[in-house]
KEKOL-843239 format. One record per residue (C-alpha): residue in three letters; x negated, y negated, z negated. Coordinates in steps of 0.001 Angstrom, whole numbers, padded with zeros to 6 digits, always signed. Last residue first. Example, Ala and Ser with C-alpha at 12.3 -4.5 7.8 and 13.67 -1.06 7.14 Angstrom:
<recs>
Ser-013670+001060-007140 Ala-012300+004500-007800 
</recs>
This chain:
<recs>
Unk-127017-107185-134898 Unk-127693-110017-137360 Unk-129726-112044-134892 Unk-129273-110715-131342 Unk-131495-107822-130302 Unk-133748-108729-127379 Unk-137294-108500-128741 Unk-137226-105671-131286 Unk-134573-103821-129288 Unk-136458-103965-125944 Unk-134107-103995-122964 Unk-135999-103801-119672 Unk-136662-107202-118121 Unk-136747-108158-114448 Unk-137966-111485-113104 Unk-136981-114613-111178 Unk-136318-116624-114351 Unk-138994-118265-116522 Unk-139002-116028-119557 Unk-135740-117436-120939 Unk-133856-116104-117912 Unk-135435-112665-118277 Unk-134538-112728-121976 Unk-130925-113485-121017 Unk-131020-110485-118690 Unk-132236-108319-121583 Unk-129295-109583-123648 Unk-126864-108686-120841 Unk-128352-105202-120505 Unk-127962-104783-124275 Unk-124310-105892-124287 Unk-123413-103727-121299 Unk-125066-100659-122806 Unk-123387-101177-126175 Unk-119914-101766-124754 Unk-120056-098913-122241 Unk-121176-096258-124709 Unk-124253-094516-126081 Unk-126710-097386-125978 Unk-130306-098311-125288 Unk-132029-094919-125044 Unk-128918-092953-123957 Unk-128408-094470-121425 Unk-130765-097146-120123 Unk-130308-100932-120344 Unk-131742-103315-117746 Unk-131720-107112-117530 Unk-132084-109012-114264 Unk-132898-112604-113354 Unk-132422-113644-109726 Unk-133864-115943-107097 Unk-132455-118401-104605 Unk-133545-119888-101295 Unk-131420-121394-098547 Unk-132277-121847-094878 Unk-129468-123824-093242 Unk-127522-123102-090041 Unk-124263-122387-091874 Unk-126087-119944-094158 Unk-129525-118519-093360 Unk-130699-116862-096579 Unk-134458-116794-097177 Unk-135931-113786-098972 Unk-135998-113823-102772 Unk-132747-111860-102908 Unk-134372-108808-101323 Unk-137362-109036-103700 Unk-135089-109113-106762 Unk-133048-106189-105418 Unk-136195-104087-104912 Unk-137409-105150-108341 Unk-134160-103886-109880 Unk-134451-100613-107961 Unk-138031-100064-109193 Unk-137077-100986-112767 Unk-134308-098381-112721 Unk-136665-095633-111514 Unk-139385-096865-113899 Unk-137118-096048-116841 Unk-137270-092345-116015 Unk-134951-089759-114455 Unk-132163-092051-113299 Unk-128874-090187-112827 Unk-126392-092874-111836 Unk-127462-096462-111344 Unk-124625-098850-112230 Unk-125192-102442-111128 Unk-123784-105694-112523 Unk-123408-109059-110845 Unk-123024-112611-112098 Unk-122822-115616-109781 Unk-119170-116525-110405 Unk-118289-113524-112548 Unk-118081-109724-112642 Unk-119313-108754-109183 Unk-119981-105034-108892 Unk-122718-102841-107390 Unk-122130-099125-107878 Unk-124420-096130-107343 Unk-123487-092917-105472 Unk-124195-094547-102102 Unk-127715-095317-103260 Unk-128917-098827-104017 Unk-130836-101601-102226 Unk-128431-102117-099304 Unk-125656-102879-101799 Unk-127705-105752-103196 Unk-128268-107255-099762 Unk-124565-107101-098912 Unk-123525-108692-102220 Unk-126048-111526-101804 Unk-124684-112163-098292 Unk-121151-112497-099662 Unk-122401-114780-102448 Unk-124071-117049-099883 Unk-120891-117309-097845 Unk-118970-118249-101008 Unk-121551-120907-101925 Unk-121297-122391-098428 Unk-117522-122688-098894 Unk-118048-123765-102523 Unk-119762-126990-101515 Unk-123256-127933-100302 Unk-124502-129904-103322 Unk-122640-128186-106163 Unk-122852-124643-104765 Unk-126532-125042-103903 Unk-127317-126556-107323 Unk-125327-123721-108994 Unk-127162-120914-107202 Unk-130681-121744-108389 Unk-131026-118463-110293 Unk-128513-115652-109763 Unk-127590-113483-112736 Unk-128077-109718-112780 Unk-127040-107166-115400 Unk-128366-103683-114643 Unk-126891-100553-116247 Unk-128948-097369-116067 Unk-128184-093663-116221 Unk-129709-090651-117937 Unk-128525-087046-117766 Unk-127651-084563-120487 Unk-125056-082749-118315 Unk-122031-083450-120518 Unk-123226-086809-121792 Unk-124208-087950-118290 Unk-120876-086779-116864 Unk-118888-088696-119475 Unk-121157-091715-119021 Unk-120577-091689-115252 Unk-116806-091648-115774 Unk-117028-094541-118233 Unk-119244-096469-115835 Unk-116837-095889-112959 Unk-113853-097177-114958 Unk-115767-100212-116213 Unk-116900-101009-112667 Unk-113284-100784-111485 Unk-112131-103245-114159 Unk-115058-105642-113716 Unk-114585-105937-109964 Unk-115807-103563-107260 Unk-117412-105450-104366 Unk-115174-106907-101665 Unk-117351-110040-101734 Unk-114611-112698-102001 Unk-111615-110706-103232 Unk-113551-108877-105929 Unk-112235-105338-105975 Unk-109956-103210-108135 Unk-106640-105059-107834 Unk-107478-105946-104237 Unk-107860-102262-103329 Unk-104530-101379-104923 Unk-102981-104278-102997 Unk-104503-103020-099751 Unk-103276-099502-100425 Unk-099757-100787-101047 Unk-099896-102790-097813 Unk-100975-099744-095800 Unk-098342-097553-097455 Unk-095609-100044-096557 Unk-096864-100192-092989 Unk-096818-096401-092669 Unk-093286-096082-094085 Unk-091676-094553-090957 Unk-088326-093143-092093 Unk-087275-089543-091478 Unk-083656-088591-092110 Unk-081809-085585-093436 Unk-079382-082744-092931 Unk-079254-079343-094608 Unk-077127-076348-093684 Unk-076702-072884-095142 Unk-078144-073158-098624 Unk-077745-070096-100851 Unk-075013-070458-103451 Unk-073777-066862-103364 Unk-070631-067835-101464 Unk-072646-069664-098835 Unk-073921-073232-099140 Unk-073139-076435-097233 Unk-074363-080036-097181 Unk-077883-079497-098509 Unk-079380-082957-098709 Unk-082247-084825-097068 Unk-084879-087495-097342 Unk-088281-087698-095661 Unk-090303-090888-096075 Unk-092966-090616-093412 Unk-096559-091858-093363 Unk-097955-091688-089860 Unk-101179-089929-088912 Unk-102898-090631-085612 Unk-103651-087837-083115 Unk-102116-089565-080084 Unk-099007-087347-080230 Unk-098453-088208-083895 Unk-099483-086189-086940 Unk-097166-086453-089942 Unk-098141-087707-093398 Unk-095976-087223-096474 Unk-093423-088905-098713 Unk-090782-086573-100130 Unk-087108-086688-101070 Unk-084568-083876-101419 Unk-081279-084826-103003 Unk-079436-083909-106207 Unk-082506-082135-107551 Unk-082892-078841-109436 Unk-080234-077088-107329 Unk-082502-074252-106238 Unk-082471-075485-102621 Unk-083502-078924-103925 Unk-086477-077450-105785 Unk-087314-075437-102671 Unk-087450-078615-100574 Unk-089697-080307-103110 Unk-092026-077289-103225 Unk-092128-077135-099401 Unk-093176-080792-099164 Unk-095658-080376-102030 Unk-097400-077471-100292 Unk-097462-079220-096913 Unk-099125-082473-097994 Unk-102835-081594-097784 Unk-102311-079839-094434 Unk-100705-082992-092957 Unk-097269-082202-091547 Unk-097363-081625-087774 Unk-097142-077836-088005 Unk-094070-078181-090239 Unk-092097-080273-087754 Unk-092339-078340-084505 Unk-092352-075155-086574 Unk-088766-075815-087692 Unk-087411-075883-084157 Unk-086144-078249-081486 Unk-088672-078371-078691 Unk-090961-081332-078344 Unk-091982-082932-075026 Unk-088455-083086-073551 Unk-087280-086222-075392 Unk-090577-088104-074976 Unk-093135-088025-077754 Unk-094861-090848-079636 Unk-094257-089590-083169 Unk-091500-092114-083878 Unk-090086-091371-080436 Unk-089501-087750-081442 Unk-087488-088736-084509 Unk-085590-091329-082410 Unk-084517-088609-079985 Unk-082832-086806-082852 Unk-084225-083524-084081 Unk-082513-080138-084226 Unk-083758-077511-086641 Unk-083259-073747-086464 Unk-084270-071345-089232 Unk-081136-069272-088772 Unk-080219-069374-092472 Unk-081364-072978-092896 Unk-079557-074529-089935 Unk-081397-077832-090211 Unk-080169-081152-088802 Unk-082775-083894-088386 Unk-082467-087667-087962 Unk-085264-090086-087146 Unk-084543-093537-088438 Unk-083246-096620-086604 Unk-079567-095751-087101 Unk-079026-097553-090362 Unk-078990-096529-094018 Unk-082635-095571-094042 Unk-083493-098745-092166 Unk-082048-100907-094938 Unk-084067-099076-097559 Unk-087250-099511-095489 Unk-086561-103196-094939 Unk-086227-103634-098706 Unk-089467-101729-099274 Unk-091278-103897-096733 Unk-089969-107047-098439 Unk-091286-105854-101805 Unk-094637-104964-100274 Unk-094783-108376-098584 Unk-094003-110034-101928 Unk-096975-108212-103438 Unk-099142-109525-100616 Unk-097942-113078-101263 Unk-098703-112707-104965 Unk-102238-111616-104074 Unk-102792-114725-101960 Unk-101423-117006-104689 Unk-103667-115378-107278 Unk-106663-115565-104935 Unk-106300-119281-104361 Unk-105713-119992-108054 Unk-108808-117956-108985 Unk-110888-119930-106483 Unk-109734-123206-107992 Unk-110598-121941-111488 Unk-114035-120699-110453 Unk-114835-123918-108600 Unk-113811-126010-111609 Unk-115915-123998-114047 Unk-115313-120732-115877 Unk-116496-119143-119121 Unk-115388-121825-121597 Unk-111861-120445-121740 Unk-111697-116847-120554 Unk-109856-116337-117277 Unk-107478-113435-116558 Unk-105968-113083-113086 Unk-102753-112076-111282 Unk-100862-111596-114561 Unk-097978-109113-114569 Unk-098192-106989-117709 Unk-100723-104667-116066 Unk-103017-107661-115554 Unk-102645-108571-119233 Unk-103376-104989-120286 Unk-106554-105086-118181 Unk-107628-108320-119900 Unk-106852-106783-123295 Unk-109209-103921-122496 Unk-111943-106264-121263 Unk-111849-108602-124276 Unk-112765-112287-124219 Unk-109910-113996-126134 Unk-110162-117762-125556 Unk-107347-117611-123057 Unk-106208-118860-119660 Unk-103924-116270-117996 Unk-103076-116808-114340 Unk-099538-116290-113008 Unk-098418-116365-109369 Unk-094582-116771-109300 Unk-092790-113462-108736 Unk-090114-114175-111351 Unk-090968-117201-113480 Unk-088714-116559-116489 Unk-089283-112814-116770 Unk-092981-113215-115976 Unk-093309-115907-118629 Unk-091639-113735-121276 Unk-093763-110713-120407 Unk-096919-112833-120405 Unk-096133-114408-123780 Unk-095282-111037-125285 Unk-098778-109912-124232 Unk-100339-112170-126846 Unk-098467-115001-128573 Unk-095103-116770-128663 Unk-093219-119784-130071 Unk-096065-122137-131008 Unk-098221-120817-128163 Unk-101227-118516-128034 Unk-101298-116808-124620 Unk-102249-119861-122531 Unk-100620-119672-119115 Unk-101468-121283-115776 Unk-098418-120914-113489 Unk-098770-121369-109734 Unk-096863-122959-106848 Unk-094377-124775-109111 Unk-090584-124216-109330 Unk-088698-127351-110337 Unk-086144-128271-113032 Unk-085372-124778-114311 Unk-089081-123983-114385 Unk-089718-127061-116548 Unk-087037-126001-119040 Unk-088445-122482-119207 Unk-091919-123880-119861 Unk-090641-126125-122660 Unk-089177-123112-124420 Unk-092366-121156-123816 Unk-094344-123942-125478 Unk-096478-127016-124772 Unk-095548-127477-121129 Unk-097799-129491-118823 Unk-096830-130588-115287 Unk-099616-131193-112867 Unk-100291-132076-109230 Unk-103295-130538-107526 Unk-104833-131726-104245 Unk-105827-128900-101912 Unk-108217-129895-100562 Unk-109691-132733-102618 Unk-110453-130793-105786 Unk-112146-132616-108671 Unk-108682-133190-110226 Unk-108588-129465-110853 Unk-111395-129516-113385 Unk-110187-132679-115108 Unk-106673-131238-115580 Unk-108128-128042-117000 Unk-110162-130064-119513 Unk-107146-132195-120484 Unk-105038-129109-121163 Unk-107812-127642-123321 Unk-108001-130857-125352 Unk-104227-131176-125700 Unk-103885-127662-127076 Unk-100280-126487-126544 Unk-100891-125039-123076 Unk-098474-123897-120358 Unk-099877-125502-117206 Unk-097358-125742-114348 Unk-099294-126438-111167 Unk-098022-127887-107881 Unk-100522-127491-105041 Unk-100667-130370-102564 Unk-102357-130536-099140 Unk-100331-127490-097998 Unk-101549-124580-095899 Unk-102968-122694-098879 Unk-099902-123619-100966 
</recs>
């Protein structure tokens, strides 16, 4: 789709108004151009998928014939690996994470995104789906290689402690035929120290008859000092009269590329694709961990909610490409203002949140927030243009302003709203009497 002038979208939505709004948003795009088909139910969706496979599926979770996570499971079953984005009015972090686990590439709350945000989400969903397909393809190649002759083969005389390695096994590690002697030590000394105990435990479990075959993934040091990930599989092929293993044969498969892709996908699932900052899910996980430590050790921490001022006019007038470059620079400047133990995350289009671990007094958090505000007030040079923005920040302190993630986040967000209402370009500490929402 990214190389094509047309992106085919199947929108599964039974509300005509919501469907019309999405259509209007995507019609604003020139590159790519979006073509639509709308389905009003899961039944209709299946019929549309049978007729033609789109590039991306936009899915409302409340349909006449399905609702909630069941809708995602049903759509994923019908659409296979097709990129799937949830569009819902249900704004709940835990449910969003469950939706991603169920197979959605993204989770967008109705009314909380604009055309640029939706187009960007479609791009990222398609990119992530391609990476997942690469992992699947890599695993298929790996299985094929295991059955072929391209793997390293070893033959272990267990009772004598002698191992013979095929030439391919040595080549995988960068050695010539005569550079490694056959012998058990030649293998074990090259296994990563952190992996050795599990390797030996898995082998022993197979020796004891607890597993039908031995299988282990571990790192092996190559001649040049690099580490390769190896899938090691083997089987005892003969035992003595008492049942002790006599001979075991196996194969080594290089799975380094598969591991690299898996790590990249894990990283993408926890990080904002544009800025590479932690996303909402990873920030939530880190905040919960920090709160557990703070409660145990009676420490204080701070949550900062930050919203950029004057960003939308720049994005609207100069285009989302310039806006994306500006957001990347904003992320870098914010990270430079905090400690390595702190976390800066992007949770929306121009919304950021910061976790400051172990602040002693409120002024510590205010000082960091002002440092960020000053950094973002300096001119940005993007695509040869000098651009100026500002920021509004709200601060909530644990335990003064909340005892859990939900309360701290809500109060920091309300303080940020007060900063906006006070003229923007300022920092506000949460004050219950001033910031508390009516009825709260």
